[in-house]
C-alpha angles and dihedrals in degrees: 000000000000115000114280129190133212133175134207127187121190137161113270092250129122091240089069097055091092091055091054093046095048094045091051092048093049091050092047090057087059090055092064093251122160123246089260092051091049090052090051091050089050091054092044090052093051095047090046089053091049090050092049093048090052088063090062103239120165090226134015115225115196121193115196122202112195129194139154104302094346137092130180128188127196116196122197114235129211128231096267118089108228116243107248091233093054093056102027093114092045091052092049094049094045092048091052099045106031124083087205124028125164149118120244118253091253091051093236100111138046110208121202130171139177131191120206113261094002093129099040111125 
């Protein structure tokens, strides 16, 4: 599969978390990911959305990069810097499940990625 790209833009409101989760899961299926990997992608998408919302944007833009057995998500961040306590759980989960987890140098984008089977033991 050559790399494909998709975008989703939703209001930064809890009611839209499901849309982000379900979109990510549907796209992960197309990347030949296992059921376990798809579940991890679903969780990564939700926690990424929570992290993004904690930065107080008006909207959350999610860019998906899809490849064979790999998926990356870039979430737009708002101007506020999330209080570490408010996103402590999200950081812990993302750090444990993502193969790539970081914020861009300018603080505008949260980058998350997962490779199929990378956490199989």
